C-alpha positions as CSV (number, residue, x, y, z in Angstrom):
1,M,114.6,91.4,112.4
2,N,114.5,88.7,109.5
3,V,110.7,89.1,108.4
4,L,109.2,86.3,106.4
5,L,106.5,88.3,104.4
6,T,104.0,86.0,102.1
7,G,102.3,87.7,99.3
8,G,105.2,90.1,99.1
9,C,104.7,91.0,95.6
10,G,101.1,91.8,95.8
11,Y,99.3,95.5,96.4
12,I,99.7,95.7,99.8
13,G,102.6,93.5,100.5
14,S,105.0,95.6,98.1
15,H,104.3,98.4,100.5
16,V,104.9,96.5,103.5
17,A,108.2,95.4,102.4
18,V,109.3,99.1,101.8
19,V,108.5,99.8,105.1
20,L,109.9,97.1,106.7
21,M,113.2,97.8,105.0
22,S,113.0,101.3,105.5
23,A,112.8,100.1,109.4
24,G,116.3,98.3,109.1
25,H,114.5,94.9,109.0
26,E,115.7,92.0,106.4
27,V,112.9,90.9,104.5
28,V,112.2,87.5,102.7
29,I,109.5,87.5,100.1
30,V,107.5,84.1,99.5
31,D,104.9,84.8,96.8
32,N,103.6,82.3,94.0
33,L,103.1,85.2,91.4
34,T,99.3,84.2,90.7
35,N,98.0,87.5,91.2
36,S,101.1,89.4,91.4
37,R,104.3,90.2,89.3
38,R,107.9,89.2,89.6
39,D,109.3,92.7,88.6
40,V,107.6,94.3,91.5
41,V,110.7,92.6,93.6
42,D,112.8,95.1,91.5
43,K,110.8,98.0,92.3
44,I,111.0,97.2,96.0
45,A,114.5,96.9,95.5
46,E,115.0,100.3,93.8
47,I,113.0,102.3,96.6
48,G,114.5,100.3,99.5
49,G,118.2,100.6,98.0
50,R,118.7,96.6,98.5
51,P,117.1,94.1,97.0
52,P,115.1,91.4,99.4
53,S,115.3,88.1,99.3
54,F,112.8,86.2,97.2
55,Y,111.2,82.6,96.4
56,Q,108.5,81.7,93.9
57,G,106.4,78.9,95.8
58,D,103.2,78.4,97.8
59,V,102.8,79.1,101.3
60,G,100.8,76.2,102.0
61,D,104.0,74.1,101.1
62,V,105.3,73.1,104.5
63,E,108.6,71.6,103.9
64,F,109.1,74.4,101.3
65,I,108.3,77.3,104.0
66,R,110.6,75.3,106.7
67,D,113.5,75.5,104.3
68,V,113.1,79.1,103.8
69,I,112.7,79.7,107.6
70,R,115.9,78.0,108.5
71,R,117.7,79.4,105.4
72,H,117.2,83.1,106.6
73,R,116.7,82.5,110.3
74,I,113.0,84.1,110.4
75,D,112.3,85.6,113.5
76,S,108.8,86.6,112.5
77,V,106.4,86.1,109.8
78,I,103.8,88.8,108.2
79,H,101.0,86.5,106.1
80,L,99.2,88.1,103.6
81,A,99.0,85.7,100.6
82,G,95.8,84.8,99.8
83,F,92.6,85.7,97.4
84,K,90.9,88.7,98.2
85,S,87.8,89.1,95.9
86,V,84.5,89.3,97.7
87,G,82.7,88.7,94.4
88,E,84.7,86.1,93.2
89,S,84.7,84.3,96.6
90,V,80.6,83.9,96.7
91,Q,81.2,82.2,93.0
92,L,83.9,80.1,93.9
93,P,83.8,79.3,97.5
94,L,86.0,76.4,97.6
95,K,88.9,78.0,95.7
96,Y,88.9,80.5,98.7
97,Y,88.8,77.8,101.5
98,Q,91.9,76.0,99.5
99,N,94.0,78.8,98.8
100,N,93.5,81.1,102.0
101,V,92.6,78.6,104.9
102,C,94.9,75.5,103.9
103,G,97.5,78.2,102.9
104,A,97.6,79.4,106.5
105,L,97.3,76.1,108.0
106,G,100.5,75.2,106.5
107,L,102.3,78.3,107.3
108,L,101.4,77.7,110.6
109,Q,102.7,74.0,110.7
110,A,105.9,75.3,109.2
111,M,106.2,77.5,112.0
112,E,105.4,75.5,114.9
113,A,108.2,73.0,113.4
114,E,110.7,75.8,113.4
115,S,109.8,77.5,116.6
116,V,108.8,80.4,114.8
117,S,106.5,82.7,117.3
118,N,105.5,85.6,115.9
119,L,103.1,86.4,113.4
120,V,100.8,89.3,111.9
121,F,98.1,88.1,109.9
122,S,96.4,90.0,107.1
123,S,92.6,90.0,108.2
124,S,89.8,91.9,107.1
125,A,86.8,94.2,108.4
126,T,84.4,91.9,105.9
127,I,84.5,89.3,108.9
128,Y,81.9,92.1,110.4
129,G,79.2,91.5,108.0
130,N,76.8,94.0,108.0
131,P,77.6,96.4,110.8
132,Q,74.9,96.5,113.5
133,Y,76.6,99.8,114.9
134,L,79.0,102.3,113.7
135,P,81.7,103.0,113.8
136,V,82.7,99.5,114.0
137,D,85.1,98.2,116.9
138,E,86.9,95.0,117.2
139,A,84.3,93.9,119.5
140,H,81.6,93.8,117.1
141,P,79.7,90.6,116.7
142,Q,81.1,88.6,113.5
143,H,78.7,87.9,110.9
144,V,80.1,86.9,107.6
145,I,78.2,87.1,104.5
146,N,80.7,85.8,101.9
147,A,83.5,83.2,101.4
148,Y,86.5,85.5,101.4
149,G,85.3,86.9,104.8
150,R,84.7,83.7,106.3
151,S,87.8,82.4,105.1
152,K,89.8,85.2,106.9
153,L,87.5,84.4,110.1
154,H,88.5,80.5,110.4
155,I,92.0,81.9,110.2
156,E,91.5,84.2,113.1
157,E,89.9,81.4,114.7
158,M,92.6,78.9,114.1
159,L,95.2,81.5,115.6
160,R,93.5,81.8,118.5
161,D,93.3,78.1,119.2
162,V,97.3,78.0,118.1
163,C,97.8,80.6,121.0
164,I,95.9,78.8,123.6
165,S,98.2,75.8,122.6
166,R,101.5,77.6,122.6
167,P,101.6,80.2,125.4
168,S,105.1,81.6,123.6
169,L,103.1,82.3,120.1
170,G,102.1,86.1,119.6
171,A,99.5,86.7,116.6
172,I,97.8,89.9,115.4
173,C,95.1,90.1,113.4
174,L,94.8,93.1,111.4
175,R,91.5,93.8,110.4
176,Y,91.8,95.9,107.2
177,F,89.4,98.2,106.0
178,N,90.2,99.6,102.1
179,P,93.4,100.3,101.2
180,V,93.6,102.7,98.5
181,G,96.8,104.8,97.0
182,A,100.2,104.0,96.1
183,H,104.1,104.6,97.2
184,H,105.1,108.5,96.4
185,S,107.7,107.0,94.1
186,G,105.1,105.9,91.6
187,L,107.1,102.6,91.2
188,I,104.4,100.5,93.3
189,G,100.8,100.6,93.4
190,D,97.7,98.7,92.9
191,H,97.9,96.9,89.4
192,P,95.5,94.0,89.4
193,R,95.5,91.2,86.5
194,G,92.6,91.5,84.7
195,I,89.5,93.6,85.3
196,P,89.9,95.5,88.8
197,N,87.6,94.2,91.7
198,N,88.4,97.0,94.1
199,L,87.1,100.6,93.5
200,M,90.4,102.6,93.1
201,P,92.2,100.7,90.3
202,Y,88.7,100.6,88.3
203,V,88.4,104.4,89.1
204,V,92.3,104.8,87.8
205,Q,91.7,102.9,84.5
206,V,88.2,105.0,83.6
207,A,90.1,108.1,84.0
208,S,93.3,107.1,82.0
209,G,90.8,106.1,79.2
210,E,91.5,102.2,79.7
211,R,88.1,101.6,80.4
212,E,85.0,103.3,79.1
213,F,82.9,104.0,82.8
214,L,82.7,102.7,86.0
215,N,79.7,100.4,87.5
216,V,78.5,101.8,90.7
217,F,76.9,98.6,92.4
218,G,74.0,99.9,94.1
219,G,72.5,103.5,94.2
220,D,69.8,102.5,96.8
221,Y,71.2,101.9,100.0
222,P,70.3,103.8,103.1
223,T,73.6,106.2,102.4
224,P,73.5,109.9,101.9
225,D,73.8,109.6,98.1
226,G,72.4,106.0,98.2
227,T,76.1,104.2,97.3
228,G,78.3,102.2,99.6
229,V,80.3,103.9,102.2
230,R,83.7,102.4,103.2
231,D,86.5,103.5,105.1
232,Y,89.4,104.3,102.9
233,I,93.2,104.0,104.1
234,H,96.0,105.0,102.4
235,V,98.1,101.9,101.7
236,M,101.3,103.4,103.0
237,D,99.4,104.0,106.4
238,L,98.3,100.1,106.1
239,A,101.8,99.1,105.8
240,E,103.0,101.2,108.7
241,G,100.8,99.5,110.7
242,H,102.2,96.1,110.1
243,V,105.7,97.5,111.7
244,A,103.9,98.7,114.6
245,A,102.3,95.3,115.5
246,L,105.5,94.0,115.1
247,N,106.8,96.2,117.6
248,H,104.2,95.2,119.5
249,L,104.8,91.3,119.2
250,S,107.9,92.1,120.5
251,L,106.5,93.0,124.0
252,S,103.8,91.0,124.1
253,T,102.3,87.1,123.3
254,G,98.7,86.0,122.7
255,W,96.1,86.4,120.0
256,H,95.3,90.1,119.5
257,A,93.0,91.9,116.8
258,F,93.2,95.6,115.5
259,N,91.2,97.5,113.0
260,L,93.1,99.2,110.8
261,G,91.1,102.2,109.2
262,T,91.1,106.1,109.3
263,G,87.7,106.3,111.2
264,K,85.9,108.0,108.4
265,G,83.6,106.7,105.7
266,Y,83.4,107.9,102.2
267,S,80.7,107.3,99.7
268,V,81.5,105.7,96.1
269,L,80.2,109.1,94.6
270,E,82.4,111.1,97.1
271,M,85.6,109.0,95.7
272,I,84.7,109.5,92.1
273,R,84.5,113.3,92.9
274,A,87.7,113.6,95.0
275,F,89.5,111.7,92.3
276,E,88.3,113.8,89.3
277,G,89.3,116.9,91.5
278,G,92.9,115.2,92.4
279,S,93.5,114.3,88.7
280,G,91.6,116.5,86.6
281,R,90.0,113.9,84.5
282,A,86.4,113.0,84.2
283,V,85.2,109.5,85.5
284,P,81.9,108.5,84.0
285,Y,79.9,106.0,85.9
286,K,76.6,104.2,85.6
287,I,74.7,102.8,88.6
288,T,73.7,99.2,88.4
289,A,72.4,96.6,90.7
290,R,74.0,96.0,94.0
291,R,76.8,93.3,94.2
292,E,76.0,90.0,96.6
293,G,78.0,90.3,99.5
294,D,78.6,94.0,99.8
295,V,77.3,96.2,102.9
296,A,76.0,99.3,102.9
297,C,78.0,101.0,105.3
298,A,81.3,100.5,107.3
299,Y,84.1,102.3,108.8
300,A,86.1,101.5,111.8
301,D,86.3,102.3,115.3
302,I,90.5,103.0,115.6
303,Q,90.9,103.4,119.4
304,A,92.7,100.2,119.8
305,A,94.8,100.2,117.2
306,T,95.9,104.1,118.4
307,L,96.6,103.0,122.0
308,G,97.6,99.3,121.6
309,L,100.1,99.6,118.4
310,N,100.8,103.6,119.0
311,W,99.6,103.7,115.2
312,K,97.2,106.3,113.4
313,A,96.6,106.8,109.8
314,K,98.0,110.3,108.8
315,R,97.7,110.7,105.2
316,T,94.5,112.3,103.4
317,L,91.9,111.4,101.1
318,E,93.5,113.8,98.6
319,D,96.8,112.0,99.3
320,M,95.3,108.6,98.4
321,C,94.0,110.0,95.2
322,S,97.0,111.6,93.9
323,S,99.6,109.2,94.6
324,A,97.1,106.3,92.7
325,W,97.0,109.0,90.0
326,F,100.9,109.4,89.8
327,F,101.1,105.4,90.0
328,Q,99.0,105.3,86.8
329,N,101.0,107.8,85.2
330,H,104.1,106.2,85.8
331,L,102.7,102.9,84.7
332,S,101.6,104.3,81.3
333,T,105.2,106.0,80.8
334,R,106.8,102.4,81.3
335,R,104.6,100.6,79.0
336,Q,105.1,103.2,76.3
337,G,108.6,102.9,76.6
338,S,108.6,99.1,76.6
339,G,106.2,99.2,73.4
340,R,103.6,97.7,75.2
């Protein structure tokens, strides 16, 4: 299958590319490199044994995307391109609506013009807001509390409407919980530009000495240790969920949504202790005020993905921490080798 992968140079996208290639698919990456790096394509090629096709450009550019679809006879699209910082979205909501919602709109217009009928969309558990019950299943009410989550929900709603208007279209919304970890090669992983917005890359940078300490946002949540609880999933398990979704689309049409998580919740302090145990490094931290837009506790009900996609997360919390640390060590070695 020829798969267009938007945002394929990013953290999740690079791992999805590797898993797609290993499953025998031809991968065409489109990425504008705003929050990613061009050399990731070379690392994907090194892991996969062959280079993916790569185009630098914006997913919202309809004519550009149409040309890529025609040139590579694209069968299916996996759409991951988008901004993803909850905190930034609260401060800059228009940036998120412009990039995420308008980008998805342009992609859908290009797909319709070129009669591409399969789409896997990178959605988010953020759309559920503060959980009314746990674990969170796909029928949970959607009560978004930040612009990032609302942009994801808008796109889900667009896809639902388009599927109604085009019975031949199949769209799967994968609602991610919290991806962490890295590929076992150490070549690709979570390497954000600037200050990390997510927990694990920040923990890794503190452990490596790049940053002095970790800010833990909120120590007074109604959780066992007062810190936020999340469902952390290994990024390779998450990536494999995308291949399972593509397989599902080969047999069905219409709109579908699935949670991708482990079904288990870990607090921030539990994650810190697990990482310290796996790396042998201390992670100093300071508990600060809660961050606007965050929820106290969220973890997934994964029955729908288990039954509908024949998929389940296999890797452990130890795997998540050790692979993230292994990637950081490889990154430090490469920097030293290049003199940076």
